[in-house]
C-alpha positions as CSV (number, residue, x, y, z in Angstrom):
1,M,94.1,84.2,106.1
2,G,91.7,87.1,107.5
3,L,89.8,88.0,110.8
4,F,88.4,84.8,111.2
5,A,91.4,82.9,110.9
6,D,92.8,85.2,113.9
7,I,90.1,84.0,116.1
8,E,90.8,79.9,115.1
9,W,94.5,80.8,115.5
10,S,93.6,81.5,119.1
11,R,91.1,78.5,120.0
12,R,93.6,76.7,119.6
13,G,96.0,78.6,122.0
14,N,98.3,79.8,118.4
15,T,98.0,83.2,119.6
16,D,101.6,84.0,118.1
17,A,100.0,83.9,114.7
18,A,97.1,85.5,115.5
19,T,99.4,88.0,116.5
20,K,101.6,88.0,113.0
21,E,98.6,88.6,111.3
22,G,97.3,91.3,113.4
23,Q,100.8,93.5,112.7
24,E,100.6,92.4,108.6
25,R,97.3,93.7,108.6
26,R,98.1,96.8,110.9
27,K,100.5,97.3,107.7
28,V,98.5,98.0,105.2
29,M,96.5,100.5,107.5
30,R,96.7,104.3,106.6
31,K,98.7,106.2,109.5
32,C,96.7,109.4,110.4
33,T,96.2,112.4,112.7
34,A,92.1,113.0,113.4
35,K,90.1,115.2,116.3
36,T,87.5,113.8,118.6
37,Y,85.6,114.5,122.0
38,R,86.3,113.6,125.2
39,K,84.8,114.8,128.8
40,S,87.2,116.4,130.6
41,S,87.9,114.7,133.8
42,V,88.9,117.7,135.6
43,N,85.9,119.8,135.1
44,G,83.4,117.9,133.4
45,K,83.4,120.4,130.2
46,W,84.0,118.6,126.2
47,E,86.9,119.1,124.9
48,T,88.8,118.2,121.6
49,I,91.6,116.0,121.9
50,D,94.4,115.7,118.7
51,I,94.5,111.8,117.6
52,L,97.8,109.9,116.0
53,G,97.0,106.8,114.7
54,V,95.9,104.7,112.0
55,F,92.8,104.4,110.5
56,H,90.4,101.5,110.1
57,Q,86.8,102.8,108.1
58,F,84.4,104.9,107.6
59,A,81.2,103.9,109.3
60,P,77.5,105.4,109.6
61,Q,76.2,106.9,113.2
62,Y,73.0,107.1,113.9
63,D,71.5,110.1,116.8
64,E,67.9,109.8,117.7
65,F,66.5,113.9,118.6
66,E,63.0,115.1,119.2
67,A,62.8,115.9,116.0
68,G,63.6,113.1,114.3
69,P,66.6,110.4,113.5
70,G,70.7,112.1,112.3
71,N,73.0,110.1,110.0
72,A,76.0,111.1,109.7
73,T,79.3,109.3,108.5
74,I,82.6,109.3,110.8
75,A,85.9,107.6,110.9
76,I,87.5,105.0,113.3
77,V,90.6,105.5,114.0
78,E,92.7,103.8,116.9
79,D,95.2,105.1,118.7
80,I,98.9,104.1,119.5
81,E,97.5,102.9,122.4
82,G,95.3,100.6,120.7
83,Q,92.3,102.9,122.5
84,V,89.3,103.2,119.0
85,W,87.8,106.5,118.9
86,S,85.0,107.7,116.5
87,C,85.9,111.2,114.8
88,A,84.9,113.5,112.8
89,V,85.1,112.6,108.5
90,E,86.4,116.3,108.1
91,S,89.5,115.9,110.7
92,V,90.8,113.2,109.2
93,K,94.2,113.7,107.5
94,F,96.1,111.1,106.4
95,I,100.1,110.7,106.8
96,K,103.1,109.4,103.9
97,D,105.2,107.2,105.8
């Protein structure tokens, strides 16, 4: 059973099975720490924040600039509260259980 099985179970109203499947999938994800940036709600400046969570995968990131496109690789990390963040690859540090 994979992600689509979770969706199918949810459609049938059996959210407990989908939740158990999601919990099992999270057990195999690697715990990690990472750093990312966000705008401060106080002064509007960018600040670095530390994240403790689970690593999902690496992904390409594409930005458009005046001089042309820019490509980079990012890490997708979910923190312990469920928020998903895009982080710099070099900031990810995996943690042993």
